[in-house]
TORMARSE-481138 format. One record per residue (C-alpha): x, y, z; residue in one letter; residue number from 1. Coordinates in nm, 4 decimals, m for minus. Last residue first. Example, Ala and Ser with C-alpha at 12.3 -4.5 7.8 and 13.67 -1.06 7.14 Angstrom:
2
         X         Y         Z  aa    i
    1.3670   m0.1060    0.7140   S    2
    1.2300   m0.4500    0.7800   A    1
% end
This chain:
258
         X         Y         Z  aa    i
   m1.4086   m1.2842   m1.4107   S  258
   m1.1828   m1.0639   m1.2043   I  257
   m1.3733   m0.8013   m1.0187   D  256
   m1.0981   m0.7739   m0.7457   I  255
   m0.8209   m1.0304   m0.7520   R  254
   m0.5848   m0.8053   m0.5403   F  253
   m0.3034   m0.8376   m0.7895   L  252
   m0.5379   m0.8397   m1.0996   R  251
   m0.7532   m0.5460   m0.9819   K  250
   m0.4226   m0.3435   m0.8907   A  249
   m0.2702   m0.4044   m1.2331   N  248
   m0.5919   m0.3322   m1.4333   E  247
   m0.6402   m0.0018   m1.2503   M  246
   m0.2755    0.0926   m1.2853   T  245
   m0.3136    0.0206   m1.6648   V  244
   m0.6377    0.2145   m1.6966   Q  243
   m0.5267    0.5322   m1.5069   A  242
   m0.1945    0.5300   m1.7034   L  241
   m0.3632    0.5034   m2.0336   E  240
   m0.6254    0.7779   m1.9473   E  239
   m0.3304    1.0143   m1.8167   Y  238
   m0.1737    0.9707   m2.1695   S  237
    0.1875    0.8533   m2.2044   V  236
    0.4983    1.0449   m2.1982   G  235
    0.6583    0.8541   m1.9053   R  234
    0.7107    1.1499   m1.6741   L  233
    0.3793    1.3119   m1.7869   N  232
    0.1919    0.9843   m1.7110   A  231
    0.3527    0.9779   m1.3703   I  230
    0.2646    1.3198   m1.2759   E  229
   m0.0895    1.2740   m1.3909   E  228
   m0.1386    0.9448   m1.1998   A  227
    0.0092    1.1076   m0.8822   V  226
   m0.2262    1.3987   m0.9097   L  225
   m0.5172    1.1691   m0.9606   R  224
   m0.4205    1.0024   m0.6377   V  223
   m0.5339    1.3137   m0.4819   Y  222
   m0.8807    1.1660   m0.4326   G  221
   m0.7531    0.9404   m0.1528   T  220
   m0.6965    1.2700    0.0578   E  219
   m0.3855    1.4064    0.1870   N  218
   m0.3701    1.6457    0.4857   R  217
   m0.1282    1.9288    0.4375   K  216
    0.2450    1.9317    0.4063   G  215
    0.2531    1.8869    0.0341   R  214
   m0.0766    1.9999   m0.1180   Y  213
    0.0621    2.1345   m0.4398   P  212
    0.2195    1.8794   m0.4666   H  211
    0.1249    1.5324   m0.3340   P  210
    0.0160    1.4732    0.0101   A  209
    0.2415    1.2425    0.2080   L  208
    0.0061    1.1324    0.4791   Y  207
   m0.3736    1.1361    0.5129   P  206
   m0.3771    0.9386    0.2910   A  205
   m0.1108    0.6905    0.1772   D  204
   m0.1875    0.8200   m0.1715   T  203
   m0.1400    0.5331   m0.4025   E  202
   m0.0426    0.4236   m0.7678   I  201
    0.0553    0.0732   m0.8747   L  200
    0.3063   m0.0027   m1.1438   L  199
    0.3956   m0.3611   m1.2364   R  198
    0.2316   m0.3782   m1.5786   D  197
    0.3924   m0.0421   m1.6681   L  196
    0.7424   m0.1737   m1.6153   P  195
    0.9254    0.0492   m1.3697   V  194
    1.1574    0.2768   m1.5416   H  193
    1.0164    0.6393   m1.5551   K  192
    0.8297    0.6007   m1.2306   A  191
    1.1741    0.4757   m1.0652   V  190
    1.3417    0.7834   m1.1963   E  189
    1.0635    1.0094   m1.0690   K  188
    1.0914    0.8390   m0.7218   A  187
    1.4714    0.8983   m0.7213   L  186
    1.4347    1.2598   m0.8088   H  185
    1.1642    1.3505   m0.5476   G  184
    1.3121    1.7013   m0.4951   N  183
    1.0413    1.8806   m0.6870   K  182
    0.7907    1.6579   m0.5242   F  181
    0.5363    1.4769   m0.7431   T  180
    0.6831    1.1390   m0.7183   V  179
    0.6778    1.1855   m0.3418   P  178
    0.2971    1.1747   m0.3439   G  177
    0.2449    0.8112   m0.4258   G  176
    0.4300    0.5249   m0.6018   L  175
    0.3559    0.1441   m0.5456   G  174
    0.6003   m0.0987   m0.7190   I  173
    0.4698   m0.4430   m0.7801   H  172
    0.6169   m0.7581   m0.6601   F  171
    0.6875   m1.0944   m0.8282   N  170
    1.0209   m1.1468   m0.6336   F  169
    1.2147   m1.0559   m0.9558   S  168
    1.0307   m0.7176   m0.9517   L  167
    1.1494   m0.6543   m0.5962   C  166
    1.5097   m0.7191   m0.7124   A  165
    1.4625   m0.4840   m1.0048   E  164
    1.3308   m0.2104   m0.7958   M  163
    1.6321   m0.2494   m0.5572   M  162
    1.8720   m0.1895   m0.8545   A  161
    1.6526    0.1130   m0.9683   L  160
    1.6845    0.2828   m0.6183   D  159
    1.4632    0.2383   m0.3248   G  158
    1.1846    0.4672   m0.1807   S  157
    0.8764    0.2735   m0.2747   F  156
    0.5743    0.3982   m0.1052   C  155
    0.4217    0.0547   m0.0663   H  154
    0.6287   m0.2333   m0.2244   M  153
    0.3387   m0.4381   m0.3483   V  152
    0.2417   m0.8100   m0.3450   G  151
    0.3849   m1.1262   m0.4518   G  150
    0.2426   m1.4612   m0.3227   V  149
    0.5061   m1.7223   m0.4082   Q  148
    0.7592   m1.4478   m0.4647   E  147
    0.7747   m1.4074   m0.0777   A  146
    0.9852   m1.7050   m0.0555   Q  145
    1.0914   m1.6368    0.2986   E  144
    1.4499   m1.6030    0.2394   E  143
    1.4079   m1.3548   m0.0527   R  142
    1.1489   m1.1420    0.1186   L  141
    1.3771   m1.1539    0.4218   I  140
    1.6800   m1.0325    0.2246   A  139
    1.4892   m0.7584    0.0480   V  138
    1.3755   m0.6162    0.3734   T  137
    1.7053   m0.6479    0.5320   D  136
    1.8807   m0.4568    0.2600   D  135
    1.6195   m0.1838    0.2187   H  134
    1.5656   m0.0992    0.5822   A  133
    1.5458    0.2855    0.5939   D  132
    1.1646    0.2615    0.5694   R  131
    1.0089   m0.0397    0.4167   D  130
    0.6398   m0.1051    0.4592   H  129
    0.5259   m0.4039    0.2288   I  128
    0.1651   m0.4945    0.1183   V  127
    0.1418   m0.8798    0.0839   I  126
   m0.0489   m1.0982   m0.1525   P  125
   m0.2836   m1.3495   m0.0173   L  124
   m0.2635   m1.7445   m0.0450   G  123
   m0.3662   m1.8392    0.2997   V  122
   m0.0506   m2.0270    0.4002   E  121
    0.1742   m1.8254    0.1687   R  120
    0.0398   m1.4964    0.3415   A  119
    0.0951   m1.6517    0.6802   L  118
    0.4720   m1.7315    0.6035   Q  117
    0.5007   m1.3598    0.5044   I  116
    0.3334   m1.2618    0.8361   Q  115
    0.5715   m1.4821    1.0377   R  114
    0.8669   m1.3352    0.8644   R  113
    0.7638   m0.9827    0.9287   F  112
    0.6794   m1.0692    1.2888   L  111
    1.0175   m1.2262    1.3468   R  110
    1.2086   m0.9334    1.1767   H  109
    1.0195   m0.6650    1.3691   Q  108
    1.0936   m0.8401    1.6989   V  107
    1.4653   m0.8513    1.6088   D  106
    1.4488   m0.4736    1.5162   R  105
    1.3142   m0.3775    1.8404   P  104
    0.9882   m0.1786    1.8090   S  103
    0.9394    0.1957    1.7571   N  102
    1.2452    0.1947    1.5554   D  101
    1.1533    0.5388    1.4057   W  100
    1.3756    0.5260    1.0883   Y   99
    1.4425    0.1557    1.1092   Y   98
    1.1022    0.0387    0.9921   D   97
    1.0448   m0.3140    0.8649   L   96
    0.7744   m0.5009    0.7043   G   95
    0.3961   m0.5450    0.7094   I   94
    0.1210   m0.3256    0.5755   E   93
   m0.0298   m0.5523    0.5132   G   92
   m0.1950   m0.8931    0.4221   I   91
   m0.4036   m0.8642    0.1219   A   90
   m0.7694   m0.8888   m0.0233   V   89
   m0.9742   m0.8600    0.2821   V   88
   m1.3309   m0.8128    0.1467   K   87
   m1.4582   m1.1535    0.2253   P   86
   m1.3636   m1.1299    0.5914   H   85
   m1.1705   m1.4652    0.6428   H   84
   m0.8622   m1.2703    0.7271   L   83
   m1.0140   m1.1489    1.0483   Q   82
   m0.9157   m1.4781    1.2116   A   81
   m0.5460   m1.4115    1.1535   K   80
   m0.5677   m1.0834    1.3341   M   79
   m0.7271   m1.2405    1.6326   W   78
   m0.4571   m1.5089    1.6375   Q   77
   m0.1907   m1.2278    1.6139   Y   76
   m0.3576   m1.0406    1.9051   E   75
   m0.3601   m1.3521    2.1085   E   74
   m0.0052   m1.4574    2.0500   V   73
    0.0983   m1.0957    2.1503   S   72
    0.1581   m0.8191    1.8873   C   71
    0.2472   m0.5174    2.0947   D   70
    0.6236   m0.5219    2.0081   K   69
    0.5381   m0.5348    1.6411   A   68
    0.3425   m0.2073    1.6632   D   67
    0.5830    0.0090    1.4563   H   66
    0.6553   m0.2985    1.2352   P   65
    0.2823   m0.2837    1.1344   H   64
    0.0625   m0.5902    1.1763   W   63
   m0.1718   m0.7032    0.9029   G   62
   m0.4909   m0.6031    0.7270   I   61
   m0.5537   m0.5067    0.3556   A   60
   m0.9076   m0.4010    0.3006   A   59
   m1.1373   m0.3159    0.0141   Y   58
   m1.3381    0.0078   m0.0518   I   57
   m1.5765    0.0428   m0.3427   F   56
   m1.8799   m0.1232   m0.1853   D   55
   m1.8645    0.1233    0.1205   Y   54
   m2.0077    0.0630    0.4636   D   53
   m1.8797   m0.2961    0.5216   D   52
   m1.5271   m0.1777    0.3832   V   51
   m1.5384    0.0841    0.6480   L   50
   m1.6174   m0.1305    0.9395   A   49
   m1.3413   m0.3677    0.8383   L   48
   m1.1004   m0.0699    0.8437   T   47
   m1.2142    0.0360    1.1737   S   46
   m1.1513   m0.2915    1.3291   Q   45
   m0.8155   m0.3425    1.1481   I   44
   m0.7275    0.0222    1.2755   T   43
   m0.7792   m0.0602    1.6452   E   42
   m0.6308   m0.4037    1.6337   R   41
   m0.3201   m0.2901    1.4414   N   40
   m0.2188   m0.2398    1.0676   Y   39
   m0.5518   m0.1792    0.8909   G   38
   m0.5052   m0.0520    0.5467   I   37
   m0.7685    0.0676    0.3072   N   36
   m0.7562   m0.0270   m0.0576   L   35
   m0.9677    0.2049   m0.2759   L   34
   m1.1574    0.1445   m0.6043   Y   33
   m1.3418    0.3771   m0.8488   R   32
   m1.1584    0.7002   m0.7591   V   31
   m1.2692    0.9442   m1.0219   G   30
   m1.1495    1.2672   m0.8895   Y   29
   m1.4740    1.4756   m0.8395   Q   28
   m1.7431    1.2223   m0.7840   E   27
   m1.5531    0.9321   m0.6318   Q   26
   m1.2878    1.1175   m0.4234   A   25
   m1.5445    1.3867   m0.3359   R   24
   m1.7697    1.1346   m0.1983   K   23
   m1.4929    0.9803    0.0124   L   22
   m1.3808    1.3142    0.1322   V   21
   m1.7426    1.4037    0.2328   E   20
   m1.8119    1.0779    0.4188   K   19
   m1.4768    1.1055    0.6028   Q   18
   m1.5564    1.4781    0.7065   D   17
   m1.5141    1.5011    1.0925   K   16
   m1.3002    1.1955    1.1795   A   15
   m1.0855    1.2261    0.8627   F   14
   m0.7638    1.3115    1.0325   A   13
   m0.8555    1.0461    1.2919   Q   12
   m0.7498    0.7627    1.0375   D   11
   m1.0170    0.5622    0.8778   N   10
   m0.9197    0.6769    0.5457   M    9
   m0.5834    0.5234    0.5765   H    8
   m0.4826    0.4756    0.2103   A    7
   m0.2968    0.2403   m0.0275   H    6
   m0.3896    0.1021   m0.3815   S    5
   m0.5975    0.4042   m0.4833   D    4
   m0.7530    0.2580   m0.7915   F    3
   m0.8570    0.5337   m1.0543   L    2
   m1.1168    0.5854   m1.3163   M    1
% end
Protein backbone atom coordinates (compact mmCIF):
# COMPACT_ATOMS: atom_id res chain seq x y z
CA UNK A 1 0.00 0.00 0.00
CA UNK A 2 1.30 3.42 -1.01
CA UNK A 3 1.16 7.03 0.20
CA UNK A 4 1.37 9.62 -2.59
CA UNK A 5 2.66 12.57 -0.61
CA UNK A 6 2.07 15.25 -3.26
CA UNK A 7 -0.56 15.46 -6.00
CA UNK A 8 -2.99 17.87 -7.63
CA UNK A 9 -5.95 15.62 -8.33
CA UNK A 10 -8.23 18.67 -8.42
CA UNK A 11 -6.41 19.94 -11.51
CA UNK A 12 -8.39 20.56 -14.69
CA UNK A 13 -6.43 17.73 -16.31
CA UNK A 14 -8.74 15.39 -14.36
CA UNK A 15 -11.98 17.28 -15.00
CA UNK A 16 -13.47 14.48 -17.10
CA UNK A 17 -12.29 11.37 -15.26
CA UNK A 18 -11.24 12.27 -11.73
CA UNK A 19 -13.36 9.55 -10.12
CA UNK A 20 -12.03 6.88 -12.47
CA UNK A 21 -8.41 7.91 -11.90
CA UNK A 22 -8.82 7.84 -8.12
CA UNK A 23 -10.57 4.47 -8.25
CA UNK A 24 -7.78 3.08 -10.43
CA UNK A 25 -5.18 4.43 -8.02
CA UNK A 26 -6.73 2.54 -5.13
CA UNK A 27 -7.74 -0.69 -6.83
CA UNK A 28 -5.02 -1.18 -9.43
CA UNK A 29 -1.97 0.57 -7.98
CA UNK A 30 -2.53 0.26 -4.23
CA UNK A 31 -2.65 3.93 -3.22
CA UNK A 32 -3.98 3.99 0.34
CA UNK A 33 -3.35 7.67 1.17
CA UNK A 34 -3.00 10.81 -0.91
CA UNK A 35 -1.95 14.33 0.08
CA UNK A 36 -3.58 16.83 -2.26
CA UNK A 37 -2.18 20.35 -2.53
CA UNK A 38 -4.15 23.60 -2.55
CA UNK A 39 -1.90 26.55 -3.40
CA UNK A 40 -4.23 29.53 -4.04
CA UNK A 41 -7.88 30.35 -3.32
CA UNK A 42 -9.31 28.34 -6.21
CA UNK A 43 -7.25 25.21 -5.61
CA UNK A 44 -7.61 25.40 -1.81
CA UNK A 45 -11.38 25.42 -2.23
CA UNK A 46 -11.36 22.47 -4.63
CA UNK A 47 -8.86 20.57 -2.47
CA UNK A 48 -11.06 20.90 0.60
CA UNK A 49 -14.05 19.73 -1.43
CA UNK A 50 -12.01 16.72 -2.56
CA UNK A 51 -10.99 15.68 0.96
CA UNK A 52 -14.60 15.96 2.06
CA UNK A 53 -15.57 13.49 -0.67
CA UNK A 54 -12.79 10.91 -0.18
CA UNK A 55 -11.73 9.38 3.13
CA UNK A 56 -8.24 8.50 1.88
CA UNK A 57 -7.33 12.02 0.71
CA UNK A 58 -5.83 14.65 3.01
CA UNK A 59 -4.92 18.27 2.32
CA UNK A 60 -1.95 20.61 2.42
CA UNK A 61 -2.89 24.23 1.83
CA UNK A 62 -0.75 27.32 1.42
CA UNK A 63 0.16 30.04 -1.07
CA UNK A 64 2.47 29.12 -3.94
CA UNK A 65 5.33 31.46 -4.91
CA UNK A 66 3.85 31.76 -8.41
CA UNK A 67 0.82 33.49 -6.88
CA UNK A 68 2.63 35.40 -4.13
CA UNK A 69 1.88 38.74 -5.78
CA UNK A 70 -1.86 38.01 -5.51
CA UNK A 71 -1.85 37.09 -1.82
CA UNK A 72 -3.51 40.14 -0.30
CA UNK A 73 -4.08 40.55 3.43
CA UNK A 74 -7.65 39.35 2.92
CA UNK A 75 -6.59 36.30 0.93
CA UNK A 76 -3.94 35.40 3.52
CA UNK A 77 -6.44 35.64 6.38
CA UNK A 78 -8.92 33.53 4.43
CA UNK A 79 -6.25 30.88 3.79
CA UNK A 80 -5.28 30.91 7.46
CA UNK A 81 -8.90 30.31 8.47
CA UNK A 82 -9.04 27.16 6.32
CA UNK A 83 -6.32 25.55 8.44
CA UNK A 84 -9.03 24.64 10.94
CA UNK A 85 -10.38 22.00 8.56
CA UNK A 86 -9.76 18.64 10.29
CA UNK A 87 -8.11 17.07 7.23
CA UNK A 88 -5.57 19.84 6.64
CA UNK A 89 -2.32 18.24 7.79
CA UNK A 90 0.34 20.58 6.36
CA UNK A 91 0.97 24.07 5.00
CA UNK A 92 2.11 24.09 1.39
CA UNK A 93 3.21 24.15 -1.14
CA UNK A 94 5.20 27.23 -0.20
CA UNK A 95 8.64 28.43 -1.15
CA UNK A 96 10.54 30.08 -3.99
CA UNK A 97 10.49 29.77 -7.77
CA UNK A 98 13.24 31.55 -9.70
CA UNK A 99 12.62 29.60 -12.90
CA UNK A 100 9.33 31.25 -13.83
CA UNK A 101 9.62 34.34 -11.61
CA UNK A 102 5.87 34.88 -11.81
CA UNK A 103 6.06 37.01 -8.66
CA UNK A 104 8.85 39.44 -7.65
CA UNK A 105 11.47 37.67 -5.60
CA UNK A 106 11.17 40.01 -2.62
CA UNK A 107 7.43 39.30 -2.53
CA UNK A 108 8.12 35.57 -2.70
CA UNK A 109 10.59 35.89 0.19
CA UNK A 110 8.19 37.79 2.44
CA UNK A 111 5.31 35.37 1.88
CA UNK A 112 7.56 32.33 2.31
CA UNK A 113 8.80 33.64 5.66
CA UNK A 114 5.32 34.54 6.79
CA UNK A 115 3.99 31.06 6.05
CA UNK A 116 6.86 29.36 7.89
CA UNK A 117 6.04 31.58 10.86
CA UNK A 118 2.39 30.57 10.53
CA UNK A 119 3.36 26.89 10.49
CA UNK A 120 5.28 27.39 13.71
CA UNK A 121 2.29 29.20 15.20
CA UNK A 122 -0.20 26.41 14.40
CA UNK A 123 2.21 23.47 14.67
CA UNK A 124 1.93 22.05 11.16
CA UNK A 125 4.71 20.71 8.91
CA UNK A 126 5.44 22.51 5.64
CA UNK A 127 5.66 21.37 2.02
CA UNK A 128 8.42 23.22 0.17
CA UNK A 129 8.48 24.25 -3.50
CA UNK A 130 12.05 25.11 -4.55
CA UNK A 131 12.89 25.67 -8.19
CA UNK A 132 16.26 27.16 -9.11
CA UNK A 133 16.38 28.82 -5.67
CA UNK A 134 18.34 26.35 -3.56
CA UNK A 135 20.58 28.77 -1.65
CA UNK A 136 17.83 31.21 -0.71
CA UNK A 137 15.42 28.41 0.18
CA UNK A 138 17.92 26.85 2.58
CA UNK A 139 18.84 30.25 4.05
CA UNK A 140 15.21 31.17 4.76
CA UNK A 141 14.45 27.77 6.27
CA UNK A 142 17.44 28.22 8.58
CA UNK A 143 16.66 31.83 9.50
CA UNK A 144 12.98 31.11 10.20
CA UNK A 145 13.78 28.06 12.35
CA UNK A 146 11.77 25.74 10.14
CA UNK A 147 13.24 22.75 11.98
CA UNK A 148 10.66 23.42 14.69
CA UNK A 149 7.93 22.06 12.41
CA UNK A 150 9.83 20.08 9.77
CA UNK A 151 8.22 19.04 6.54
CA UNK A 152 9.13 17.79 3.09
CA UNK A 153 11.24 19.13 0.25
CA UNK A 154 8.79 18.45 -2.58
CA UNK A 155 10.25 17.17 -5.85
CA UNK A 156 13.73 17.53 -4.40
CA UNK A 157 16.21 18.68 -7.06
CA UNK A 158 19.26 19.56 -4.98
CA UNK A 159 22.53 17.70 -4.56
CA UNK A 160 23.72 15.55 -1.66
CA UNK A 161 25.09 18.54 0.25
CA UNK A 162 21.74 20.29 0.08
CA UNK A 163 20.03 17.06 1.09
CA UNK A 164 22.18 16.93 4.22
CA UNK A 165 21.30 20.54 5.04
CA UNK A 166 17.58 19.80 4.67
CA UNK A 167 17.87 16.69 6.81
CA UNK A 168 19.51 18.80 9.52
CA UNK A 169 16.40 21.03 9.47
CA UNK A 170 14.20 18.03 10.30
CA UNK A 171 12.95 17.70 6.71
CA UNK A 172 12.02 14.72 4.60
CA UNK A 173 13.05 14.36 0.95
CA UNK A 174 10.24 13.92 -1.57
CA UNK A 175 11.10 12.10 -4.80
CA UNK A 176 8.83 11.59 -7.79
CA UNK A 177 8.86 10.95 -11.52
CA UNK A 178 12.32 12.41 -12.28
CA UNK A 179 13.98 9.57 -10.33
CA UNK A 180 12.79 7.23 -13.10
CA UNK A 181 14.17 9.32 -15.98
CA UNK A 182 17.22 8.01 -17.81
CA UNK A 183 18.88 11.41 -17.38
CA UNK A 184 17.74 11.79 -13.76
CA UNK A 185 21.22 11.12 -12.42
CA UNK A 186 21.07 13.53 -9.48
CA UNK A 187 17.66 12.29 -8.33
CA UNK A 188 18.91 8.70 -8.52
CA UNK A 189 21.98 9.60 -6.45
CA UNK A 190 19.81 11.23 -3.80
CA UNK A 191 17.49 8.22 -3.80
CA UNK A 192 20.42 5.95 -3.02
CA UNK A 193 21.70 8.06 -0.12
CA UNK A 194 18.71 9.60 1.64
CA UNK A 195 18.07 7.84 4.97
CA UNK A 196 15.09 5.54 4.53
CA UNK A 197 13.30 7.09 7.49
CA UNK A 198 13.38 10.49 5.76
CA UNK A 199 12.17 9.43 2.31
CA UNK A 200 8.75 10.24 0.86
CA UNK A 201 7.42 9.30 -2.58
CA UNK A 202 5.12 11.46 -4.69
CA UNK A 203 3.73 12.05 -8.15
CA UNK A 204 2.94 15.79 -8.46
CA UNK A 205 0.14 14.56 -10.74
CA UNK A 206 -0.75 15.68 -13.37
CA UNK A 207 2.86 16.84 -13.80
CA UNK A 208 6.20 15.01 -14.05
CA UNK A 209 4.89 11.59 -15.06
CA UNK A 210 7.44 8.82 -14.51
CA UNK A 211 8.90 6.62 -17.22
CA UNK A 212 7.34 5.16 -19.39
CA UNK A 213 4.65 7.89 -19.24
CA UNK A 214 7.06 10.84 -19.35
CA UNK A 215 5.49 13.76 -21.20
CA UNK A 216 1.96 12.47 -20.64
CA UNK A 217 -0.54 13.20 -17.91
CA UNK A 218 0.63 11.89 -14.57
CA UNK A 219 -1.74 10.00 -12.23
CA UNK A 220 -1.49 9.43 -8.51
CA UNK A 221 -1.38 5.68 -9.13
CA UNK A 222 1.94 6.07 -10.91
CA UNK A 223 3.56 6.60 -7.51
CA UNK A 224 4.00 2.82 -7.66
CA UNK A 225 6.53 3.27 -10.48
CA UNK A 226 8.47 5.72 -8.33
CA UNK A 227 8.52 3.25 -5.44
CA UNK A 228 9.65 0.42 -7.70
CA UNK A 229 12.51 2.47 -9.14
CA UNK A 230 13.79 3.62 -5.76
CA UNK A 231 13.56 0.09 -4.35
CA UNK A 232 15.64 -1.12 -7.28
CA UNK A 233 18.20 1.66 -6.83
CA UNK A 234 18.59 0.85 -3.14
CA UNK A 235 18.54 -2.92 -3.49
CA UNK A 236 15.54 -3.38 -1.20
CA UNK A 237 12.20 -5.00 -1.86
CA UNK A 238 9.30 -3.00 -3.23
CA UNK A 239 7.25 -4.06 -0.21
CA UNK A 240 9.82 -2.66 2.22
CA UNK A 241 10.10 0.61 0.33
CA UNK A 242 6.32 1.00 0.22
CA UNK A 243 5.93 0.24 3.91
CA UNK A 244 8.69 2.58 5.07
CA UNK A 245 7.52 5.52 2.98
CA UNK A 246 3.95 4.92 4.15
CA UNK A 247 5.06 5.02 7.78
CA UNK A 248 7.19 8.12 7.17
CA UNK A 249 4.31 10.07 5.64
CA UNK A 250 1.79 9.00 8.26
CA UNK A 251 4.18 10.05 11.03
CA UNK A 252 5.02 13.41 9.43
CA UNK A 253 1.41 14.31 8.69
CA UNK A 254 0.07 12.69 11.88
CA UNK A 255 -2.42 10.47 10.11
CA UNK A 256 -3.82 7.37 11.85
CA UNK A 257 -1.23 7.61 14.61
CA UNK A 258 -2.50 6.06 17.81
